[in-house]
N, C-alpha and C positions, 0 to 999 in steps of 0.2 A: 341153390337157394331152397329153403324149406317152403312148401306150399301152405298157405294159411287158409285152410278150408273153412274155418269159422268166419273168415272175413269175405272171401271172394267165392261166391256160389257158382262154380263152374262144373260141379258134378264130376270132378276128376280131372286129370290132365289132358285126356284125349277123348274127344267126342266126335261122332260122325255127323254128316249132314242130316241124318234122320233125327231132327231136333224135336224137343218138346215144344208145344205151342203155348204153354201157360206163361203168363207174366210172372214177375217176382211176387212173392207173398207179402202181405203187409209186414210180417215180422222181418223178412229180409230187407224190405225197403226202409225200415227204421235205422238201418246201418248208415244210410246216406246222411252225411253231415256229422257222423260220430266216428265209428271205426273206419268208414269210408269217406272220401271227399264227396262233395255234392254231385260230382260227375261219375263217381263210382270207383275211383282209384283207392288203393290202400293209403290211408292218411299217414301211417307210420313210416319212418325211414327203414333202411335195411340194418341188419345186425352189425355189419362191418362199419357202419357210419359213413359209407361212401355215397349213399343216397340219403338225403335228409328227409325229415318229415315235411309234409305239405302244410304251410302255415297260412294259406289263403292266397298265395301267389301275388303277382303284381296286378293290383286292381285299379291302377291309375298311374300316371306318369311319376316316376320316382323323383323325390326332391333332390335338387342340386345338380341335375344333369342337363338342364337348359332345353328341355323339349318344348317346341312351339307347335300348337295345333296346325294342321295342314302342311307340316314339314316332314322330312324323313325322321324316323325314330332314332333318337340318340341311344347309344349303347350303355345300359346301366351297369354292365359287367366289364367295361373296358379295362379296368385295373387288374382283372384276373390274370394270373400267370399260368403257363402251361404246366400241368402236373407231371405228364410224361408223354412220350411220343411212341406210337406203335408203328413199326416198320416191318418190312419183309425179314429183316435180320432177327427181330425179337418177337415176331408174331406168335410163335409157339407159347411164349410166356403168357399171352393174353387170349389164348384160343377160345376159352369159354366166354369171353366178353365180346367177341367179334361176331357180327352177323355173317351169314354165308356170302352176302354181297361184298362186304369189305374184305373178307378173306380172298375172294377172287381178284379184287383190284390190287391188293398187296402182292399176290403171286404174279399177276400179269405185268405189273410195273414196279419191279423191286428197286430200281434205281431212282425212281422219281415220286412214288406215291407213298404217303404216310398219313397217320391220323394224329393230330395234336389234341390231347385230351385236357380239358379244363375242369374246374370244380363244377359240380352238378347244382343247378338252380331249378327247383320245381316252381317255376315262375308263372305257370299258366293259370289264368283265372277267367271267369265269365260273368256277365251281368246277372243280377239277382233274378230277373224274370226268366232267364235261361235255367238257372238252378231250380226254380219253382216248377218249370215245365218238365224237367228231367225227373223230379220227384213224382209228378203225376204219371209220367210215362212208365215209370218203373212197375206200377201195378196195373197198367192198362194196355200197354203195347203188346201186340201179338204178331207172330209170323203167320202169313196166309199163303195159299197157293204153293205149297211145298217149299216154303221159305223164300219164294221169289218176290213176295210183297210183304208189307207191314201195315198194320192197322192199329188204331188206338193211341197214336202219338201225335204230337205237334212240336214245332220249334227246334228240337235238338235230339241228341242221343236217345233213341227209343229204349235201349236195354242197358241201363247202368249197372245192373247185376245180371250179366248174361249167363245163359245155360247151354249155349251151343256156339259152334264156329260161325254159323250164318248170322246169329245175333251180333257177334263181334264185328263181322264184316259190315252189317247194316249200321252199326255204330260209327264206323269209318265213313260210310257213304252219306249218312244223315247227321254227321257231326254239325255243330253250330258253326256257320261260316259267315254270319251276319245275315241281314235280310236283303238289302240292296247294296251292291259293291261295284265300284269302277276301278280298273287297274290299267295303267299304261305300262307295258313291259316289252322285253326283247326276248326272242328265241333264236337259237343258233345251233348249227350242226357243223363244227369245224372239220375241215378235211384232214387226211392223214398227216399232211405237212403242217397243219396248224392254222392254215388260212381260213377266213370265215367272212360271211356276209350276214349282218344282223337283220332279222325280220322283226320289225317294231309294230305292235298292234295296240289298239284300245279294246279292252274286254269289259263287258258289263254282265253282271249276274243279278237275277231276282230269285232268291231261294224262297220259293213260295211256301214251303213247309215251315219257314221261320217267320212268316207274317204274324205280327203280334195280334192281329185281329182275326186270325183263323180259328174257327170254332172246333172243327174236326177235319181230319185228313181227307175224308171222303169228299169234302167240298171242293177239292182240287181236281177232281175228275182224272186222277192218276198222273197229272203233270206236276212234278215236284220242283222243277227249275226251268227258268228261261235264261238263255245265254246268247249274247251278241258279241261278235268279234268283227272289228273294223281295221283294215290294213292301213298303216301309215307309211312305212318304208320297207324295202327299197321301192323304186318307181313301179316295178312290175306288180307290187303288192298294194300300192296306194289305191284307196277307194274300194277295194274288195270288201265284201261283207259276208258273214255267215250267221245264221240264227239256228239255235237248237232248242228243242223242248225235251228235256230229260224226263222220262216217265219213271214212276215209282216201281211199278212192276213191268219190267221190259220184256218179259215173256208174253204177258197179256197184251201189251201194246208197245211196240218197239220205239226207241229213241227217234224223234223226228228232226230232220235237218234240211235247211235250204241255203243256197249260196247265190251271191250276186257278184258279177264282174262288170265294171263300168263300161268296158269296151263293147260288151254284148247287150247291156241294159236289159238283161233278163234275169229272172229268178229261177234257179233249177233245184229240183228236189234231190236231196242226198239220201242214199240208201246204204244199208249195211254198217250203221254207225255204232252198233252196240257191242261188237266183239273185236275181231282182229283185222279190221280194215286198216290198210297202211296209210299213215299220215305222210302225204307227198312232201310237205315242207320239211320233214325230218330226214329226207333222203333215204327213206326205207328203214330208219333205225327204230321208229316208234310206231305202234298201232294204237287204235282208239282206246282200248281198255287198259292201257298202261299210264294214262294220265293220273297224277296224284297217287302213284303206286298201283291202285286199282280203281277203275271207275267204269262200270258197265254192268251188263247182265251176268249174274253169277251161276246161271243154270248149266253152263258147260262143264262144271267141275263138281266133284265130291269134296267137301270141305271138312277139315278137322282141326281141333286145337292141339298144339304141341306144348302147351304150358306157359306159365309166366316165367320170364327170364330177365336177367340183368344184361344189358347190351350197350355198347358204345354207339351212339346215334347222333346225327347232326341236330343241334338244338341251340336255341337262343343265338341264332346266326345274325346278330345285328351288324357285325363288321362286314360280313359277306354281302350285305345289302346296303352298305354305307355309300353315300355319294362321294366319299373320299377315295373309294376303291373304284377304279375304272375297269371297263370290260376287258381291256387288254391285260390287266393284272389278274383276271379270273380265268380267262380262256386259254389254257395251256394246251399243248399238243397231247392228244390221247386222253387227257383227263383234266378236271378242274385243278386249279392251283391249290394244293393242300395247305399252303401257308396262310391263306385267308379264311380257312374253314375252322369251325369250332365243333368238337365232339364232346359229349358228356355221357356219363353213365346213368341210364334210366331203366326202369322196369318196363318191359314190353310183353305183349301177349303174342305168341307165335301162332301163325296160321299156315296150314299146308293145304294146297289145292291140287287135285289130280283130275285130269280130263276124264270124263265119263266114257265108258265103253260105247263106241259108235260115234263119238264126237271128235272134233279136231280143232286145234288152235295152231296158227302158223309159227308162233314163237314159244308157246308155253304149254307143253304137255303136263308140266308140274310147276307150281309156284310155291316159294317159301317166303312168307311175309312176316313183318314185325310191326305191331300196332302199339303205339305209345299209350300207357295207362292213364296219363293225366289229360289226354285230349281225344283218345280213340282214333288218332291219326296214324295212317301208315307211314313209316319212317324209312324202311328199306325192304328190298325184295331181291330174290334170285330166281331166274327163270330158266327152265331146263327143257330140252327136247325129249323125244321118246327114248333116245339112247343115253339119256342122262348127261348130255353135253350142255354146258352153260351157254345159253343163247343171248341173254341180256342180264345185267344187274342194274338195280335202281336205288336211288336214295332221294328222300324228300327233306327239305330244310325247314324245320319248324321255326316259325317267327312269331314273336309276341307283339301284337298290336295293343299295347297296354293302356292306350287312351280309351279303348272301347269298353271293357277289355275283352280280348279273346286271342287265342292262338290258332294259327292255321299254317298251311304250307306256303312258304314264301316263294320258293322255286323248287323245281324237281328236275332231275337229270336221269337219263337212261343211257347206259354204256353198251355198245356192241364191242366187247373185248376182242373177239376174233377179227373184227374189221378194223380195230384200232381207232374207233370213232365214238362220239357221244352226241346226244341232243339234249339241250337244256332249255326249259321254258321258265318264265316268271322273273327274269333278270330286271331289276328296277333301279339300279344304282344311278344310271344316267337318264332316268325317266321321271315323270311327275309322280308324287306320292299317291298311294292308294286313297280313294275317297269312299266313304260309306254312304253312298247314294248313287243313283243312276243319272246320266246326263241326257238321255233321250227319253221321250214319253214312253210309258209302259206299253202303249198299243203299237210301238215300233218293233216289238219283239215277236213279230209274225212275218210270214212271207210277204204279205201285202204291205205291212209297215216298213219292211226293209226296202221294198221297191220304191215306196214314197221317199225314203231317205236318199236312195241312190239317184233319183231323177229330179230332186228338187233343185 
């Protein structure tokens, strides 16, 4: 694909982590809403016509599909037919369209894994106030502290016209995800034989940087998000709680976390939450910074852009999250059931991360990631150790909450191919729909607040 340098100001295909600190110029920012979408993607489709132009996306429930507020989202693309299927037998034909993650899955499971490819819909849209904030951010946002922090932005994407890899990574971490959100979901790590026990939780987020009343990011005192997780099932998990305060600059001030177990009636401080701390409930498959493809401190790595590419990624996965599909229909041995998945061709920005000299990560000496241009969301990744062996592959399933409207990761899965296992979070088919508010008082999102909830 030809690079459109007049549209996307990335200063070349490959840039190192030694980024410029300047925001976009006013001239560059004028492209937002014209040659670029309001979020910074190319508005035009591709030359082949296989990626359409962005026409505003789904900015409300589509007519005629029977969506009811407060219910699961009906699939506006249910009538679409599979265009083609990529399998181990024909993957060479589609090599340029496959992420490294999906190449590894096809090679590992040649008899059972495949990608059903559907027509591409650039469905993602956001509220008007989010677009307005992104336009302001374009000329005001700047990297600080060697790229480990951001200033001069609020609400959403700080760098819609990015000039460096770290700016693209921050766009992913600070993408618009709503302000207050509650999700009931299931997580599971099936055994090699395919047996599993669901871990059902209630999760609540306060994305403080998206507070409509926030005047400037400095008012947050470096805490960009509050998160609370409450266990529902199994019995061993019921009543447990955890609270996290995610910091904007995790080098300056690390992510803070606390946990509560009803049998102990005590709150304990959690440490080491910003890098490669193993998530015990994943049975060793996942570490902290693998949530949502990447979520944590970026200072372990040198980052570079590998260019804009056209890749097959999971997108518009309404069927995958449908209450008509049960968990037993999704959770197959070794990998998710490919028949309920939907892949589309989208433009993504490639990111490459290599561990800095003298640093260490237990899973990923190198990461190759793919960020969707229409949302700045990570969609897939491959992780390698120091000997260039694949340790994990990841994919995140972009879901459109068209009633808000906004797009976000509905669920994400990480595969330990060598171990023949995977861990998925965010399953919602058999759970209550997502709510765009929180259920507990805002002052509960602290160690003391969690203690009060646990002992009341």
